[in-house]
Structures are given as C-alpha cells and as structure tokens.
TILUMNU-641300 format. One record per residue (C-alpha): residue in three letters; z, x, y. Coordinates in pm, whole numbers, padded with zeros to 5 digits, always signed. Last residue first. Example, Ala and Ser with C-alpha at 12.3 -4.5 7.8 and 13.67 -1.06 7.14 Angstrom:
# TILUMNU-641300
ser+00714+01367-00106 ala+00780+01230-00450 
# end
This chain:
# TILUMNU-641300
gly-12094+13253-05044 arg-11917+13319-04785 tyr-11800+13170-04429 arg-11977+13128-04061 cys-12311+13283-04204 arg-12464+13437-03928 arg-12820+13371-03723 met-12717+13012-03699 gly-12497+13119-03387 his-12510+12785-03195 gly-12718+12876-02871 his-12852+13240-02984 ala-13006+13117-03337 phe-12996+12717-03316 glu-13198+12706-02963 asn-13416+12995-03042 ile-13528+12857-03375 thr-13611+12514-03120 gly-13803+12726-02896 glu-13969+12871-03208 ile-14055+12494-03306 gly-14283+12483-03034 ser-14534+12747-03155 arg-14677+12476-03409 val-14822+12268-03127 ala-15109+12512-03112 tyr-15242+12375-03450 arg-15378+12072-03258 ala-15619+12311-03044 lys-15703+12511-03309 trp-15807+12261-03504 glu-16036+12080-03239 pro-16204+12436-03142 thr-16350+12462-03507 gln-16267+12747-03753 gln-15964+12620-03897 glu-16156+12353-04035 thr-16433+12610-04199 arg-16130+12780-04351 val-15990+12406-04508 his-16337+12332-04633 val-16385+12656-04832 gln-16029+12666-05040 leu-16018+12305-05083 asp-16354+12346-05296 arg-16195+12674-05407 leu-15910+12435-05492 glu-16058+12172-05692 arg-16323+12409-05876 pro-16067+12673-06016 pro-15972+12924-05863 phe-16205+13284-05764 gly-16171+13593-05949 val-16496+13850-05931 asn-16584+14133-06192 arg-16784+14351-06052 ala-16928+14674-06320 gly-16941+15044-06303 glu-16651+15070-06571 arg-16467+15262-06359 ser-16515+15004-06100 thr-16606+15064-05744 thr-16757+14825-05643 cys-17024+14640-05454 arg-17099+14870-05148 pro-17187+15134-05453 arg-17332+14914-05664 asp-17613+14829-05403 pro-17888+15048-05517 cys-17819+14776-05881 pro-17883+15011-06183 gln-17569+15005-06264 cys-17457+14643-06216 gln-17647+14486-06548 ser-17666+14696-06763 lys-17303+14738-06649 thr-17194+14407-06750 phe-17112+14118-06504 arg-16799+13941-06548 ala-16654+13619-06319 val-16302+13583-06364 ile-16113+13182-06299 leu-15817+13269-06112 pro-15474+13042-06097 ala-15420+13021-05724 ala-15079+13160-05591 thr-14775+13034-05488 pro-14593+13051-05822 ser-14685+13422-05830 ser-14730+13570-06158 thr-15081+13428-06223 pro-15216+13208-06453 tyr-15546+13242-06577 pro-15836+12976-06545 gly-16002+13193-06722 his-16305+13334-06835 trp-16656+13321-06753 gly-16890+13649-06882 gln-17260+13705-06875 ser-17298+13679-06465 val-17612+13631-06304 gln-17801+13859-06082 gly-17972+13793-05774 arg-17849+14062-05565 pro-17669+13826-05378 cys-17471+13760-05681 thr-17488+13477-05907 val-17175+13362-06092 gln-17191+13118-06383 arg-17024+12826-06505 arg-17281+12606-06550 asp-17082+12331-06386 phe-16890+12546-06146 asp-17226+12715-06023 ile-17037+13025-05819 his-17257+13207-05547 phe-17155+13535-05442 asp-17094+13658-05092 asp-16776+13479-05060 arg-16645+13717-05270 asp-16660+14069-05090 phe-17011+14218-05098 gly-17024+14539-04908 glu-16852+14621-04541 ser-16609+14468-04362 arg-16358+14694-04502 arg-16112+14404-04568 his-16362+14176-04666 gln-16541+14513-04904 arg-16154+14570-05063 thr-16134+14198-05153 pro-15829+13970-05064 asn-16013+13734-04837 gly-15726+13581-04662 pro-15409+13413-04660 leu-15498+13060-04517 pro-15376+12953-04179 gly-15159+12622-04150 ser-15199+12300-04162 val-15022+12058-04435 thr-15211+11783-04459 val-14934+11544-04614 gln-15053+11279-04931 his-14723+11288-05094 glu-14822+11438-05451 arg-15187+11474-05403 ala-15219+11598-05033 ala-14886+11855-05127 arg-15036+11925-05398 glu-15350+12060-05310 leu-15197+12231-05020 his-14898+12376-05200 val-15099+12566-05468 leu-15397+12651-05217 ser-15146+12875-05023 thr-14954+12776-04654 tyr-14583+12835-04594 gly-14598+13173-04478 gly-14922+13175-04249 asp-14713+12952-04009 val-14628+12556-04140 leu-14765+12189-03975 his-14718+11916-04132 glu-15029+11633-04068 ala-14900+11249-04186 pro-14527+11343-04195 leu-14272+11258-04469 leu-14018+11056-04247 glu-13952+10823-04586 arg-13548+11019-04611 arg-13633+11027-04963 ala-13958+11106-04869 leu-13834+11389-04567 arg-13617+11551-04910 thr-13943+11599-05142 his-14138+11719-04886 ile-13870+11997-04795 gly-13784+12102-05166 pro-14198+12115-05218 leu-14216+12331-04882 ala-13950+12572-04950 gln-14172+12780-05238 gly-14368+12864-04988 asp-14140+13046-04748 asn-14102+13306-05060 thr-13737+13313-05135 ala-13582+13626-05144 ala-13352+13557-04834 ser-13226+13295-05045 thr-13219+12932-04922 thr-13094+12707-04687 ala-13277+12391-04567 val-13257+12208-04251 asp-13498+11859-04241 thr-13555+11598-03964 ile-13450+11748-03641 val-13612+11540-03324 asn-13825+11574-03067 val-13909+11271-02862 ser-14183+11083-02842 asp-14577+10985-02751 ser-14693+11364-02817 ala-14561+11383-03200 cys-14352+11648-03261 thr-14141+11587-03531 glu-13912+11868-03661 thr-13810+12063-03912 val-13619+12360-03956 his-13567+12693-04255 ala-13344+12896-04314 ala-13353+13187-04475 phe-13039+13414-04693 gly-12809+13752-04677 lys-12840+14085-04590 trp-13148+14205-04367 ser-13418+14395-04245 ile-13692+14308-03944 ile-13976+14542-03807 his-14202+14758-04098 gly-14298+14420-04252 his-14017+14201-04366 arg-13751+14326-04580 val-13499+14128-04777 tyr-13138+14201-04900 arg-12965+13952-05088 ala-12701+13708-05055 thr-12612+13463-05332 thr-12365+13751-05502 asp-12087+13692-05224 tyr-11757+13888-05231 pro-11928+14163-05478 ser-12170+14264-05172 val-12561+14348-05206 ile-12628+14192-05573 ala-12977+14294-05681 ala-13227+13980-05780 ser-13413+13882-05533 ser-13460+14315-05454 pro-13598+14405-05790 pro-13349+14570-06034 leu-13314+14886-06016 gly-13503+15161-06307 gly-13301+15344-06584 asp-13538+15668-06491 ala-13698+15732-06200 ala-13572+15436-05941 thr-13264+15550-06018 arg-12932+15464-06247 trp-12600+15614-06257 arg-12581+15660-06672 leu-12304+15524-06887 arg-12338+15744-07221 gly-12419+15540-07556 ala-12588+15852-07683 thr-12909+15670-07581 asp-12811+15648-07296 arg-12674+15372-07091 tyr-12743+15183-06802 tyr-12556+15179-06464 asn-12668+15044-06091 gln-12741+14673-06215 val-12505+14653-06540 leu-12249+14782-06349 ile-12276+14489-06053 arg-12338+14239-06285 arg-11993+14341-06439 leu-11813+14353-06131 ala-11956+14009-05982 glu-11814+13879-06338 ala-11445+14038-06223 gln-11509+13851-05895 pro-11544+13548-06028 gly-11251+13535-06246 pro-11077+13713-06612 arg-10811+13573-06676 tyr-10536+13811-06720 ala-10179+13779-06928 pro-10353+13613-07229 ala-10674+13863-07160 his-10452+14190-07171 arg-10786+14377-07368 his-11065+14247-07151 leu-10893+14389-06874 his-10848+14684-06948 glu-11231+14707-07094 leu-11311+14614-06743 leu-11106+14811-06553 arg-11236+15104-06778 cys-11615+14975-06706 ala-11485+15022-06376 asp-11340+15399-06337 asp-11624+15542-06501 gly-11895+15376-06297 ala-11702+15503-06034 gln-11734+15843-06183 gln-12103+15825-06238 gly-12133+15671-05877 ala-11906+16017-05750 gln-12164+16271-05983 asp-12480+16136-05844 val-12315+16073-05487 leu-12229+16481-05437 val-12070+16409-05047 pro-11821+16219-05186 pro-11723+15898-04919 ala-11534+15627-05143 ala-11415+15807-05460 val-11079+15814-05294 ala-11110+15465-05211 ala-11142+15372-05565 arg-10844+15598-05656 asp-10620+15481-05419 ala-10725+15127-05561 gln-10660+15247-05930 ala-10295+15353-05791 leu-10245+15019-05589 val-10288+14820-05932 gly-10076+15010-06098 gly-09794+15024-05899 pro-09819+14643-05874 gly-09819+14607-06243 leu-10131+14535-06424 gly-10046+14778-06683 pro-09681+14625-06692 asp-09947+14345-06883 glu-09661+14038-06960 gly-09403+14060-06675 his-09737+14095-06437 ser-09917+13743-06560 ala-10233+13808-06341 thr-10375+13599-06022 arg-10275+13728-05705 ala-10281+14135-05803 val-10607+14062-06060 glu-10793+13961-05798 glu-10680+14265-05587 leu-10777+14466-05827 val-11063+14293-05859 ala-11148+14302-05524 arg-11134+14697-05534 val-11416+14754-05794 ala-11680+14581-05625 glu-11607+14727-05358 thr-11572+15099-05558 val-11951+14960-05703 leu-12062+14850-05334 glu-11940+15165-05202 leu-12146+15343-05424 arg-12477+15125-05384 thr-12441+15189-05054 leu-12234+14880-04828 asp-12403+14635-04515 arg-12069+14465-04489 val-12056+14056-04522 ala-12080+13664-04400 ala-12450+13707-04494 leu-12715+13763-04162 val-12943+13453-04188 his-13311+13498-04147 thr-13562+13225-03968 ser-13786+12962-04116 asp-14041+12743-03930 thr-14153+12406-03993 arg-14396+12116-03760 gln-14424+11770-03824 thr-14719+11513-03708 thr-14659+11175-03767 arg-14634+10968-04085 glu-14293+10805-04063 arg-14085+10737-03768 val-13850+10868-03515 leu-13680+10794-03236 gly-13734+10424-03294 ala-13381+10321-03318 glu-13436+10193-03633 lys-13552+10568-03771 leu-13249+10710-03580 arg-13071+10488-03763 ala-13107+10665-04097 leu-13185+11000-03956 ala-12769+10983-03883 leu-12774+10870-04248 asp-13034+11130-04414 leu-12773+11417-04188 leu-12517+11316-04312 arg-12601+11280-04698 asp-12713+11663-04622 ala-12395+11770-04538 arg-12283+11592-04836 asp-12504+11770-05093 asp-12208+11902-05313 leu-11885+11969-05134 ala-11873+12127-04775 leu-11818+11798-04586 arg-11503+11796-04773 glu-11399+12148-04656 arg-11487+12062-04330 phe-11256+11729-04316 asp-11001+11968-04450 ala-11043+12185-04156 leu-11047+11918-03861 val-10699+11807-04004 ser-10565+12078-03865 his-10591+12045-03501 his-10352+11770-03516 phe-10502+11388-03437 gly-10591+11217-03178 pro-10321+11022-02919 asp-10477+10695-02854 asp-10436+10565-02464 leu-10794+10534-02325 glu-10887+10354-02687 met-11121+10554-02887 ala-11507+10439-02955 met-11581+10754-03075 ala-11842+10823-02805 tyr-11608+10677-02582 lys-11275+10868-02648 phe-11539+11230-02583 asp-11631+11076-02288 ile-11312+11082-02180 arg-11149+11415-02252 cys-10776+11447-02296 arg-10700+11349-02673 val-11041+11358-02776 ala-11064+11727-02598 glu-10751+11854-02692 ala-10832+11848-03102 ala-11150+11988-03007 gln-11021+12279-02847 arg-10774+12335-03096 asp-11019+12364-03421 ser-11211+12574-03132 leu-11460+12466-02870 gly-11894+12598-02939 leu-11969+12280-02745 leu-12236+12197-02955 phe-12009+12309-03253 gln-11749+12081-03169 leu-11962+11795-03074 val-12088+11769-03367 cys-11733+11767-03546 val-11609+11570-03356 thr-11870+11337-03463 ala-11760+11412-03828 leu-11411+11360-03726 gln-11453+11008-03596 ala-11684+10873-03863 pro-11419+10979-04102 ser-11172+10788-03912 ile-10783+10933-03977 gly-10586+10859-04265 pro-10449+10485-04448 arg-10185+10580-04637 gly-10276+10622-05071 asp-10506+10527-05358 arg-10916+10522-05254 pro-10881+10854-05297 tyr-11135+11037-04998 trp-11526+11167-05019 gly-11640+10856-05177 ala-11632+10600-04914 phe-11738+10805-04633 asp-12034+10601-04525 glu-11805+10324-04520 asp-11615+10465-04223 cys-11926+10426-03990 trp-12198+10702-03900 leu-12442+10794-03584 gly-12254+10622-03363 asp-12312+10198-03227 leu-12704+10275-03191 arg-12720+10196-02861 asp-12395+10251-02625 arg-12259+10467-02852 val-12609+10692-02872 trp-12648+10721-02561 met-12307+10803-02456 
# end
C-alpha cells in the first residue's frame, strides 16, 4: 500500500517495452506481472496460488492498481514472464528502476554508509563422485541423442542402442574397484563421442556432449602409448576446484571448502544494503558469482553497479574476505569510496609466533631504496615490484640482505631460517604501504571499532534471505 500510494508502483509498462514484440494483440501488463512475482516470492505462493490471489485478494488488486472486478490471468502467464526476466541482465534492470523510484522518494541516497556480505548457494544438482560424474555425463549425452538425433539415418543411435549403452553406464557406476571402473567408464565415453563424431550428419553435438568432453579432459589423460588413463593426484594431476566440473547438468557450479567448517557445490551470493542510522535499510545490490571466486574479486563489480545506479556509499563496511590493499586503493581512486574492514594480518613466521623480527620491525626508506634491520644493517638489494599470482594481492618489492650481514648477527636464528643464511623482506609499493600502515593504525581506535560494529547487521538480512526466502538453494540449473 505504501509503494502504491507514494510511488505509484515500482515499475510502469514502458519499462518493459524491449521485452515484447511490437506486433500482435495487447498482452497482460508486465508491470503488474513483475509486482505479482515479488509478492509471490515474499509469500511463498505457487503460480496457481498467486493467480488466485490476484483474482480474489483486494490487497493484491490495490498493489497493482486493478479494478475490483478484474478477472486476473491464467497462472501459466507467470512462467512465461519469468523466462523473459531470466534473459540477459533484466533482473538487474528491474532493481535499477525500483531503486531509482525509492531514491526519488528519499528512502535511499548516495554517499551514506553501506555494508556487504556473502553466503553460499547450493546448485540444483546431486553430489556425485568422480566415477558417478563420468557415468552420469554419459547418460546425459545418451538422453540428449535420444531426443535430438535423426535415428532413421543412424541405426547405431536408435532407441535400442541408446538404452543398451545407458544400461552399461548404470551397471558400471557402483563397482568396488574404482580405478578399473573409472577406466572402463572413460573408454565407453570416448567410444560414444567418437561414434557421435562419425555420425555428425545425423546428430549435431549439443551442450551435454560438450560437457562430457570437458569432464573427460579433467578426469583422464593419455599416457605415452596413447592409452586413456584415470587421473589421480599423483600421476595425471587433477584440475583445481575453480575449474573442475561437478555436474554435467550445470557446468558453472563449483566445489568450494571454507576451512574445516563448510563445503558446498554451487555459487556465492553477495548482498549489499544501506545502514545509515537516520533512514531505513534498503538493499542496493545483489550479485551471484562462482563459488570459487574470492569475495574481494566481487567488490569492483559491486561498486561499478552502484555507480551506475548513482548509489555509491561514502563508507563501505565489509568483512575480511573483501579487504585487500589493491581493492581499498582502487575503490578510493576510482569511486572515492572508503572500504572499511579488517586487513589480512602480517603473514611472516615471526609475526605469527610473536618471536623475532617481523616485517614491521624493519625501517623502509623508499627514497633511497633501502631497508634497515633492527640491528642497523642496510639491505644490499632492492628488487621489484613483482606481480603476484592472486588478483587480490598487492605487488611486492623485495629487499635482500647478504650472508656477510646476517651470518655474524647474534639474532639471526630469531630473524631468519633461510638455507642461504640471509633475510629477505617483502612489502608493497609506497602508496600501498602508506595505506596499509594508516588502515591498520586506524583499526585499533575505539571510534573505528564502534563504526565497524554496524557491519554485523547484514547477517540478519542474509538470514532472512536464506531461511525466509530460500536463497541458500538454486531454483534452476545453470
């Protein structure tokens, strides 16, 4: 009622002009369908129940500005609308329009405080072992062939042949000797792909055949004699979890383990909301990424979308998974956003054990390109900055001390355990180093801790999404 009274709805029909063809008879108002989808989602209604609510409930009619005697629409219309909504970035576009209207009403504004957190999302697939993955991929290809192949031109791929190969795949799934069964499953899969290639005029390989090909590459290799071999960590090498396919039906889902507490196959969802003390909290961005994507890698995309919506915060509160020197500096330089969150700690062994000289005990002189150790020795080498393999890690400058400096030092056992007997000190370039010192110093103050405590409120929003609206599980494959 508040939205209808003050905003005249979140959307109008003109916002959906690009979704529909210009010819044909007039259809049902897409702005009304979008509103129904929101109410359906919030109330947990099926399509039939939502269509019945539109026909009978006065609050639904009021929200959509419908006449009381409006007969509504058939429930199948909602499925068609959701298919259109899932194309391209249309859902994001609807959020843009809704936020623009909320901004006009004064419920959300730019350059306030916002906070972000992420949660795991389970893919709509079964958990499979590697052997089950290969045999299920074979079955998926056979079912795809049964649906699409021209059997009149290819007797080998007729219904009888498909069922016979599917039965063999099912029998091969649960044997005790996994390596032997995996070898047999790989040979069967390769013969199937070769057979499909030979009969290309009768069958054009589809997405399931491509998924099987990728699964074979990730789980098998050919030895020097050209024989297919089952990959293990010792010989052929297994792909990293960021690339390994976990289901033939959703090739974008990934397996991830966070510490010893949680592991899942699927994706990650990032939610951003305002948290200013003088206004209501409004969700300003929702993003889904690969589960193998570091949280910090999602931060630039969040800022880009908020900039497009003209809703960039002045301060962005995040947890330690999003913070890195690179992203703190980039957010301040490109968007004038202060990212507040605990920086990763000093990784040196001395700092972790609280003994000896860690990196912060060395004095760095960027002008002279020298580093002075706590015993007064001056480094003899200055190299870098070197790029790092992680996209969230800062480049490193390495200052080197010589053996003649370190070996006579009485504190050498507390300073370095290097086989060469000399200490190397790594640190980021000057701009990032100054930012690192400033942020770590500020984070020790009571004012910063009180300001950062507001970030924990995003946990309630994540909990509402996960347990109130089923965000923890994908509704669709892909």
